[in-house]
MARZATOR-403036 format. One record per residue (C-alpha): z, x, y. Coordinates in steps of 0.25 Angstrom, whole numbers, plus 5000, padded with zeros to 4 digits. Example, Ala and Ser with C-alpha at 12.3 -4.5 7.8 and 13.67 -1.06 7.14 Angstrom:
BEGIN
    zz    xx    yy
  5031  5049  4982
  5029  5055  4996
//
This chain:
BEGIN
    zz    xx    yy
  5723  4790  5530
  5712  4779  5527
  5700  4784  5528
  5684  4778  5528
  5678  4792  5522
  5683  4805  5515
  5679  4817  5520
  5681  4829  5511
  5682  4843  5519
  5675  4854  5510
  5675  4865  5520
  5688  4875  5516
  5679  4876  5502
  5665  4873  5507
  5664  4879  5519
  5671  4893  5516
  5666  4892  5502
  5654  4902  5504
  5660  4908  5519
  5657  4922  5519
  5670  4928  5526
  5681  4925  5518
  5693  4914  5523
  5707  4919  5523
  5714  4909  5513
  5724  4904  5523
  5712  4901  5534
  5707  4892  5522
  5721  4886  5520
  5720  4882  5534
  5707  4876  5535
  5712  4866  5524
  5724  4863  5529
  5717  4860  5543
  5707  4853  5538
  5717  4844  5529
  5725  4843  5541
  5713  4835  5548
  5712  4824  5538
  5704  4828  5525
  5709  4822  5512
  5702  4830  5504
  5698  4847  5507
  5689  4856  5498
  5699  4868  5500
  5693  4879  5491
  5686  4883  5479
  5691  4887  5466
  5677  4896  5463
  5677  4911  5459
  5679  4920  5471
  5665  4927  5469
  5659  4915  5470
  5665  4910  5482
  5674  4921  5488
  5678  4914  5499
  5686  4904  5491
  5695  4916  5483
  5707  4910  5488
  5705  4895  5485
  5719  4898  5477
  5727  4902  5489
  5718  4892  5499
  5723  4881  5489
  5737  4884  5487
  5741  4884  5500
  5736  4871  5507
  5744  4861  5512
  5742  4849  5502
  5750  4840  5512
  5752  4836  5526
  5737  4831  5528
  5734  4819  5539
  5740  4807  5538
  5750  4815  5525
  5737  4813  5517
  5736  4821  5505
  5728  4833  5504
  5718  4835  5493
  5712  4851  5493
  5699  4850  5484
  5694  4863  5477
  5680  4865  5472
  5682  4872  5458
  5668  4878  5450
  5674  4878  5435
  5688  4876  5428
  5694  4889  5432
  5693  4882  5445
  5699  4870  5443
  5711  4876  5437
  5712  4885  5448
  5713  4874  5459
  5720  4866  5451
  5731  4876  5450
  5730  4876  5465
  5735  4863  5464
  5720  4858  5471
  5718  4842  5472
  5705  4839  5468
  5694  4849  5462
  5679  4850  5468
  5667  4853  5458
  5652  4855  5460
  5639  4852  5453
  5624  4852  5456
  5614  4844  5451
  5605  4855  5445
  5606  4867  5439
  5599  4876  5448
  5610  4871  5459
  5621  4874  5449
  5618  4889  5444
  5615  4891  5458
  5629  4891  5463
  5636  4886  5452
  5631  4893  5442
  5631  4885  5430
  5622  4872  5426
  5625  4857  5430
  5631  4856  5416
  5639  4868  5416
  5645  4864  5431
  5647  4849  5425
  5654  4854  5414
  5664  4862  5422
  5666  4850  5429
  5671  4843  5418
  5679  4853  5415
  5686  4852  5430
  5686  4838  5430
  5695  4837  5418
  5704  4848  5423
  5706  4842  5435
  5708  4829  5428
  5719  4835  5420
  5725  4838  5431
  5725  4828  5439
  5714  4831  5450
  5702  4825  5456
  5687  4832  5454
  5676  4832  5465
  5661  4836  5463
  5650  4840  5472
  5637  4838  5468
  5628  4850  5475
  5615  4848  5481
  5616  4834  5477
  5606  4830  5488
  5595  4838  5483
  5590  4852  5484
  5577  4858  5486
  5569  4859  5473
  5578  4847  5466
  5573  4839  5455
  5568  4826  5455
  5581  4820  5447
  5591  4824  5458
  5595  4810  5461
  5597  4806  5446
  5605  4819  5444
  5615  4819  5454
  5618  4803  5451
  5621  4809  5437
  5630  4820  5442
  5639  4811  5451
  5641  4802  5438
  5645  4815  5430
  5653  4819  5440
  5660  4809  5440
  5662  4806  5427
  5666  4821  5425
  5679  4816  5434
  5674  4818  5449
  5678  4806  5458
  5671  4811  5470
  5658  4819  5469
  5652  4825  5481
  5637  4825  5483
  5632  4838  5490
  5622  4841  5499
  5622  4856  5503
  5609  4859  5502
  5606  4846  5514
  5596  4841  5508
  5603  4824  5508
  5597  4815  5517
  5603  4802  5521
  5591  4796  5512
  5594  4804  5499
  5610  4803  5502
  5610  4787  5501
  5600  4788  5489
  5608  4799  5481
  5623  4791  5484
  5616  4779  5478
  5612  4784  5467
  5625  4791  5465
  5633  4777  5468
  5624  4772  5455
  5633  4781  5446
  5647  4782  5453
  5654  4775  5464
  5652  4780  5479
  5666  4783  5478
  5665  4795  5471
  5654  4801  5480
  5655  4812  5491
  5645  4818  5499
  5643  4831  5505
  5631  4835  5517
  5626  4847  5524
  5621  4846  5538
  5609  4856  5537
  5599  4844  5539
  5607  4836  5550
  5608  4824  5540
  5623  4827  5535
  5629  4816  5542
  5617  4806  5541
  5619  4808  5526
  5635  4805  5528
  5632  4795  5535
  5623  4790  5523
  5632  4793  5512
  5643  4785  5520
  5633  4773  5520
  5632  4774  5505
  5648  4773  5502
  5652  4787  5501
  5665  4788  5507
  5667  4805  5505
  5662  4815  5511
  5663  4831  5509
  5661  4840  5522
  5663  4855  5527
  5671  4858  5540
  5661  4863  5549
  5649  4861  5538
  5653  4874  5532
  5649  4879  5519
  5637  4882  5513
  5634  4883  5497
  5630  4897  5492
  5619  4893  5483
  5610  4886  5492
  5602  4901  5495
  5599  4902  5481
  5595  4887  5481
  5586  4886  5494
  5583  4899  5497
  5593  4902  5509
  5591  4890  5516
  5596  4876  5516
  5584  4863  5519
  5581  4865  5534
  5583  4880  5534
  5598  4879  5541
  5611  4883  5534
  5617  4874  5525
  5630  4868  5531
  5638  4856  5527
  5642  4843  5538
  5654  4849  5545
  5666  4839  5543
  5668  4837  5555
  5655  4830  5559
  5656  4822  5547
  5670  4819  5551
  5669  4816  5565
  5656  4806  5560
  5664  4799  5553
  5675  4797  5562
  5665  4793  5574
  5660  4784  5565
  5674  4777  5563
  5672  4781  5548
  5687  4787  5546
  5689  4801  5539
  5703  4804  5544
  5699  4819  5548
  5706  4823  5561
  5693  4827  5568
  5700  4836  5579
  5706  4843  5568
  5695  4843  5560
  5687  4851  5572
  5698  4859  5572
  5696  4864  5557
  5681  4866  5561
  5686  4877  5573
  5694  4884  5562
  5683  4884  5551
  5674  4891  5562
  5686  4900  5566
  5686  4905  5551
  5670  4906  5550
  5669  4913  5563
  5656  4904  5566
  5652  4889  5569
  5652  4878  5560
  5642  4867  5557
  5650  4856  5565
  5643  4847  5575
  5658  4843  5580
  5664  4857  5580
  5650  4861  5589
  5652  4849  5598
  5666  4849  5601
  5670  4834  5598
  5683  4831  5594
  5692  4819  5589
  5692  4815  5603
  5678  4812  5605
  5678  4803  5592
  5689  4796  5597
  5680  4793  5611
  5668  4789  5603
  5675  4781  5594
  5682  4771  5606
  5667  4769  5609
  5664  4765  5597
  5661  4750  5595
  5672  4747  5585
  5666  4739  5574
  5655  4749  5574
  5664  4761  5570
  5666  4758  5556
  5652  4753  5553
  5652  4756  5537
  5665  4748  5536
  5659  4734  5541
  5647  4737  5532
  5642  4738  5517
  5633  4748  5522
  5639  4756  5510
  5633  4745  5501
  5619  4744  5510
  5615  4757  5510
//
């Protein structure tokens, strides 16, 4: 199915990775299969990290081995992505027939040591090795840059460091680099500034974004990225997932004093579809996935769509009342060039 944007679901990895109560492998497999059935082309299904670092991911081999690899909507190929921290994790993921490898890096040693327990230069060496192994096995590699939009106490060369890192990751072989905002520091102005500078180093098609919601700016940031030409967006079902290093970095508080959480995939997809921007995702199936995850967590997730009772029928009704030329504004303008 042709789509206008590529929404990459990361909930089975990020949403579950730091959840304290262990979720059985069969339930993780069911969740990932349900998400693919919604129409997602790519899903981050697991993380091949040491069980001591992320006990929830100790069954990654089983999860990846049991997932249905075929039968997605419209016959599309299912791409299972896995996060790996090192060569060992990379080789394990390849042995389990992962479709794509995902790596993670920060811009400063301070952040890198707090979560990866190594320097930025050491991390880049590992990424280089991972990229070489993946290339030998004809597997794509993508990357996250953590805290890409800043963090409390950052030094003044943040923009330059970000642009240099994006270029380095692409040179190492990463086909996509996701600018991550897990500290919820981004706003539309800084998103535009960051993306413009990065687009001076690499093509916009190599950039993705992932925004957090706890300052209420995530959707505004998404719209700005869309206007700048970004077409790849990562999000987590129900906004689930909190990064363990946040407490060490900012003494247990995110900006605004609210527990950090990502922009819910349900909200992102619903807004895109309401605007006439095709995602290829069945919103009703996605809402069912959110309910399923709430059941696993035994808690209410951070999703406006889940809490409001909206559905595909509501979306269809809205569309019927929309003036047709206004449904797909960015398709009929140079908005991506003029911002």
